LUMPA-371768 format. One line per 2 residues: number of its first residue (from 1); for each residue x, y, z of C-alpha. Coordinates in Angstrom, 3 decimals. Layout:
% residues N
NUM> X/Y/Z  ...
This chain:
% residues 386
1> 23.268/-5.730/-5.724  24.572/-8.210/-3.349
3> 22.478/-11.652/-2.467  24.132/-12.539/0.252
5> 22.466/-12.923/3.759  22.072/-9.540/5.366
7> 21.779/-10.181/9.139  19.633/-6.944/9.642
9> 17.120/-8.033/7.455  17.239/-11.281/8.948
11> 16.589/-9.705/12.463  13.941/-7.517/10.432
13> 12.108/-10.480/9.481  12.132/-12.751/12.753
15> 11.102/-9.610/14.812  7.960/-8.789/12.391
17> 6.920/-12.458/12.490  7.280/-12.712/16.349
19> 5.021/-9.476/16.495  2.617/-11.191/13.918
21> 2.459/-14.237/15.587  0.216/-12.776/18.256
23> -2.309/-11.814/15.393  -3.210/-15.182/14.036
25> -5.921/-15.839/11.086  -8.830/-15.997/13.618
27> -7.887/-12.511/14.466  -7.836/-11.100/11.257
29> -11.141/-13.380/9.955  -12.722/-11.424/13.229
31> -11.813/-8.188/12.119  -12.972/-8.863/8.493
33> -16.182/-10.171/9.894  -17.047/-6.868/11.898
35> -15.602/-4.288/9.510  -13.486/-3.489/12.266
37> -9.952/-1.393/12.317  -7.035/-3.656/14.131
39> -6.095/-1.108/16.730  -4.517/-4.045/19.059
41> -2.488/-5.091/15.864  -1.492/-1.293/14.887
43> -0.275/-0.219/18.605  1.712/-3.780/18.425
45> 3.279/-1.853/15.331  3.741/1.269/16.763
47> 5.081/-0.390/20.095  7.934/-2.567/18.181
49> 8.767/0.687/16.575  8.044/-0.178/12.905
51> 5.870/2.733/12.522  8.334/5.862/11.504
53> 10.645/3.395/9.723  11.723/5.505/6.950
55> 11.309/8.788/9.001  14.733/10.293/9.867
57> 16.409/10.003/13.364  15.985/13.525/14.129
59> 12.389/13.152/13.957  12.005/10.017/16.020
61> 12.181/7.874/13.174  14.448/4.697/12.222
63> 16.150/6.372/9.258  15.925/3.038/7.183
65> 15.045/2.819/3.554  12.473/1.489/0.832
67> 14.154/-2.189/1.391  13.592/-2.366/5.214
69> 9.790/-1.100/4.466  9.237/-3.469/2.171
71> 10.533/-6.412/4.259  8.409/-4.984/6.991
73> 5.118/-4.930/4.514  5.752/-8.642/3.161
75> 6.262/-10.161/6.405  3.001/-8.553/7.815
77> 1.323/-9.669/4.764  2.659/-13.264/4.988
79> 1.453/-13.647/8.329  -1.958/-14.086/7.325
81> -2.586/-10.005/8.138  -2.794/-9.259/4.459
83> -4.095/-6.160/2.871  -5.868/-5.671/5.955
85> -2.592/-5.569/8.217  -0.653/-3.702/5.546
87> -2.998/-1.124/5.072  -3.679/-0.178/8.671
89> 0.131/0.989/9.010  1.519/1.479/5.589
91> 1.410/5.189/5.651  3.196/5.017/9.133
93> 5.588/2.988/7.816  6.421/4.772/4.469
95> 3.588/7.286/3.561  5.107/10.553/5.135
97> 7.725/10.853/2.326  6.156/13.541/0.514
99> 6.593/15.486/3.719  10.035/14.154/4.222
101> 11.195/14.997/1.035  9.211/18.381/0.397
103> 7.844/19.738/3.849  8.790/22.443/5.465
105> 11.303/22.571/8.724  8.099/23.565/10.820
107> 6.042/21.005/9.229  8.298/18.342/9.789
109> 8.851/19.106/13.369  4.929/19.288/13.907
111> 3.968/16.062/12.568  7.139/13.346/12.176
113> 7.450/12.850/15.795  3.886/11.805/16.140
115> 3.841/9.908/13.003  6.835/8.073/14.390
117> 5.128/7.543/17.775  1.845/6.083/15.699
119> -0.395/8.695/17.508  -1.150/10.781/14.229
121> -3.341/8.959/11.513  -3.239/10.111/7.871
123> -4.685/9.512/4.574  -3.918/10.212/1.030
125> -6.712/11.896/-0.426  -5.524/12.234/-4.343
127> -8.110/9.999/-6.639  -11.263/11.481/-8.074
129> -14.381/10.190/-9.162  -14.382/11.585/-12.670
131> -10.287/11.668/-12.799  -8.857/8.093/-11.601
133> -5.519/7.712/-12.866  -5.631/10.890/-14.694
135> -4.429/12.814/-11.758  -3.837/16.078/-14.026
137> -7.450/15.998/-14.479  -8.531/16.245/-11.033
139> -11.042/19.108/-10.012  -10.998/19.534/-6.460
141> -10.003/23.473/-6.096  -8.707/25.688/-3.862
143> -9.123/29.374/-3.786  -6.692/31.737/-2.161
145> -8.308/33.380/0.966  -6.049/35.275/3.831
147> -3.853/33.059/5.430  -4.413/29.944/3.363
149> -6.788/28.434/0.911  -10.775/27.362/1.210
151> -10.984/23.684/-0.808  -13.806/22.252/-2.296
153> -14.349/18.818/-4.391  -14.896/15.127/-3.952
155> -12.217/12.322/-3.449  -12.610/8.642/-3.685
157> -10.989/5.339/-2.356  -9.697/7.097/0.510
159> -8.263/4.275/2.779  -8.780/4.834/6.424
161> -10.461/8.424/6.402  -12.375/7.338/9.572
163> -9.423/7.137/11.710  -7.510/9.780/10.340
165> -6.789/13.457/11.717  -5.145/14.834/8.569
167> -4.901/14.002/4.649  -2.220/14.612/2.017
169> -4.647/16.339/-0.238  -3.824/17.226/-3.766
171> -5.607/20.068/-5.364  -6.017/22.247/-8.082
173> -4.905/25.932/-6.991  -4.799/27.374/-10.593
175> -6.309/26.182/-13.802  -4.994/23.418/-16.350
177> -3.203/25.167/-18.974  0.332/25.384/-20.172
179> 2.388/22.652/-19.088  0.064/20.225/-17.726
181> 1.534/18.951/-14.461  1.481/22.792/-12.967
183> -1.430/24.102/-10.907  -1.602/21.161/-8.488
185> -0.694/21.877/-4.875  -0.361/19.043/-2.004
187> -1.547/20.052/1.044  -1.361/18.556/4.600
189> -5.083/19.213/5.361  -7.037/18.581/8.650
191> -10.000/16.129/8.194  -12.561/18.751/9.671
193> -15.747/16.638/10.616  -17.702/20.192/9.966
195> -16.288/20.405/6.485  -15.569/16.901/5.290
197> -18.195/14.442/4.886  -16.979/10.837/4.735
199> -19.245/7.842/2.965  -17.573/4.526/3.668
201> -17.815/2.167/0.203  -18.615/-1.479/0.554
203> -16.218/-3.440/-0.916  -15.372/-7.017/-1.890
205> -12.242/-7.553/0.585  -10.157/-5.927/3.370
207> -12.888/-4.857/5.271  -10.771/-4.405/8.534
209> -9.799/-0.918/6.769  -12.050/1.377/5.941
211> -12.500/2.599/2.008  -14.419/5.991/2.015
213> -15.720/8.868/-0.453  -14.836/12.605/0.961
215> -17.244/15.648/0.324  -15.221/18.605/0.785
217> -16.859/21.686/1.556  -15.042/25.282/1.817
219> -12.161/23.534/3.820  -9.885/25.860/5.194
221> -5.827/24.845/4.727  -3.342/27.059/6.223
223> -0.346/28.522/4.272  1.636/26.616/6.273
225> 0.123/23.197/5.707  1.116/23.578/2.052
227> 3.868/20.739/1.310  6.552/22.293/-1.382
229> 5.747/24.785/-3.367  2.107/25.875/-4.791
231> 1.420/24.636/-8.207  4.048/22.110/-8.318
233> 2.466/19.579/-6.073  1.987/16.849/-8.990
235> 6.028/16.643/-8.751  5.905/16.526/-4.883
237> 3.804/13.060/-5.217  5.686/11.819/-8.089
239> 8.998/11.346/-6.236  7.435/8.413/-4.112
241> 5.556/6.635/-6.581  8.194/3.704/-7.506
243> 8.913/3.079/-3.991  5.277/3.085/-3.370
245> 4.962/0.656/-6.230  7.659/-1.305/-4.792
247> 6.257/-1.498/-1.148  2.766/-2.312/-2.386
249> 4.570/-5.103/-4.819  5.879/-6.889/-1.606
251> 2.600/-6.670/0.308  1.295/-8.398/-2.524
253> 4.016/-11.122/-2.629  3.296/-11.807/1.402
255> 0.093/-12.589/0.644  1.071/-15.211/-2.027
257> 3.322/-16.541/0.545  0.471/-16.836/3.039
259> -1.952/-18.760/0.665  0.713/-20.924/-0.609
261> 1.670/-21.651/3.024  -1.825/-22.780/3.555
263> -2.065/-24.681/0.560  0.895/-26.861/0.932
265> 0.161/-27.759/4.347  -3.306/-28.940/3.226
267> -1.566/-30.727/0.364  0.100/-32.925/2.906
269> -2.337/-33.494/5.024  -5.859/-34.188/3.077
271> -6.026/-37.983/2.008  -8.252/-38.691/-1.082
273> -8.168/-42.060/-2.365  -5.760/-43.370/0.234
275> -3.109/-41.063/-0.286  -2.137/-37.144/0.394
277> -3.719/-35.250/-2.485  -0.148/-33.393/-2.619
279> 1.000/-36.787/-4.303  -0.914/-36.108/-7.397
281> 1.003/-34.162/-10.007  -2.233/-31.943/-11.249
283> -2.003/-30.654/-7.140  1.729/-30.662/-7.149
285> 2.246/-29.139/-10.268  0.010/-26.103/-9.337
287> 1.886/-25.538/-6.079  5.274/-25.478/-7.509
289> 4.351/-23.259/-10.425  2.820/-20.660/-7.736
291> 6.601/-21.041/-6.156  8.464/-20.084/-8.702
293> 5.840/-17.332/-9.620  6.679/-15.894/-6.404
295> 10.288/-16.392/-6.548  10.387/-14.752/-9.745
297> 8.790/-11.473/-8.507  10.413/-11.625/-5.433
299> 13.949/-11.023/-7.282  12.472/-8.012/-9.532
301> 11.029/-6.472/-6.230  13.928/-6.833/-4.479
303> 16.080/-5.283/-7.110  14.147/-2.432/-7.550
305> 14.160/-1.922/-3.675  18.006/-1.891/-4.017
307> 17.606/0.506/-6.949  15.715/3.268/-4.840
309> 17.818/2.912/-1.953  20.881/3.702/-4.275
311> 19.493/6.729/-6.128  19.279/4.735/-9.168
313> 16.405/5.622/-11.713  14.093/2.601/-11.642
315> 10.799/3.379/-12.983  10.970/0.197/-15.387
317> 11.738/-1.987/-12.315  9.400/-0.550/-10.051
319> 6.717/-1.151/-12.452  7.802/-4.232/-13.354
321> 7.772/-5.504/-9.758  4.565/-4.244/-8.765
323> 3.056/-5.961/-12.229  4.593/-9.219/-11.658
325> 3.838/-9.401/-7.717  0.310/-8.600/-8.086
327> -0.046/-11.413/-10.592  1.931/-14.073/-8.537
329> 0.119/-13.268/-5.498  -3.119/-13.589/-6.936
331> -2.282/-16.693/-8.556  -1.182/-18.338/-5.541
333> -4.299/-17.325/-3.975  -6.247/-19.272/-6.699
335> -4.110/-22.241/-6.381  -5.069/-22.250/-2.542
337> -8.708/-22.215/-3.620  -7.962/-25.140/-5.794
339> -6.210/-27.144/-3.869  -8.474/-26.903/-0.755
341> -11.181/-27.643/-3.309  -14.782/-27.125/-1.364
343> -13.066/-26.109/1.658  -11.289/-23.543/0.015
345> -14.797/-21.243/-0.541  -15.285/-21.992/2.928
347> -14.518/-19.053/5.419  -13.265/-21.328/8.219
349> -10.022/-22.036/6.184  -9.143/-18.424/5.494
351> -7.766/-18.712/2.038  -11.292/-17.183/0.615
353> -10.195/-13.944/2.503  -6.633/-14.129/0.786
355> -8.135/-14.378/-2.645  -10.591/-11.702/-1.933
357> -7.359/-9.363/-0.856  -5.056/-10.591/-3.395
359> -7.408/-9.351/-6.080  -6.888/-5.826/-4.821
361> -3.397/-5.892/-6.057  -3.901/-6.401/-9.453
363> -5.870/-2.852/-9.630  -3.813/-0.832/-6.776
365> -1.792/1.454/-6.200  -2.006/1.194/-9.827
367> -3.727/-1.157/-12.389  -1.776/-3.674/-14.573
369> -3.131/-1.994/-17.846  -1.594/1.042/-16.462
371> 2.218/-0.721/-15.963  1.549/-2.122/-19.259
373> 1.197/1.321/-20.926  4.168/2.342/-18.890
375> 6.541/-0.183/-20.372  4.810/-0.011/-23.845
377> 5.785/3.659/-23.655  8.796/4.211/-21.453
379> 10.323/1.295/-21.985  10.107/-0.233/-25.339
381> 9.165/3.496/-27.337  6.150/2.581/-28.526
383> 3.331/5.738/-28.989  1.482/6.809/-25.903
385> -1.926/4.798/-26.145  -4.079/7.399/-23.904
């Protein structure tokens, strides 16, 4: 791994920063207040060509890697857009990985050019109310009919379902028996409003992007919309999990950077007892620790992204990146509240929004506890605890 400055990566950072500068904190506060999807921002990302970043060139994409996708999401988040900005465009930047890796050529030709152009909105529908992280225990079922499948069941925590035309839908196509991972199938299903009821979930933060429950009743999915082999859907989604964690970790880092930037500026400007509060060690020490934590998390995030792009197994590094970045980003947001004092609790200073959104990164896309379980079992060799 080369730590020298990469001119291509620097160009990406500069371009994303310039684009995001058009959408300041007030824009995101307004979208958060009104619970409105940031369409103007989404279109700017599409126009700049960042959607489809990891899609192969033959389908209109940029053919770049996880490292570049991580840089884009980190810079979006660091601009103050936070998780609202990243969640609005995340699937377009990276989320088509299952289709790229496992989809038929016909599926790729139908949908990847549209994804790269930004006119195809998609959700991931995996999690269920009674399964959660226990994906193998999901109960949404598909029964075979002529030409396809009829799907019924429930999904929860589905981001951007209200804007989406399609969803990556993981269902059970055969009973759970024998090998636990068999019997699940991934489908690229249409979000048919006559067959799918969408109910928004009120939540703590990231109000600009909706999160939903889905109630699916006899939704038809054609055979040609199945991704990969029937019964092997769990393997299909596993192939992109490490990259998902690394890119999400970078979004967490970006939010920490935004919070720290605000806090440092305030510490230099705010005068109490005749001196800037940043001169006080109990303030400056908090800011310095936040910087150290973000730098440490950045190192493992960059390493994990490099390993993925070089086809080096990195379950350990990807999970550690997610854990450390989630903690570092949230810590920086908490410090920003502390440094601002009472004003940190006021909405006009924006750090309360950063704080609410940073909390998400400690539970998604996987909880910190499940990361610890992974490391305990797969790195330390301890007995499985669940």
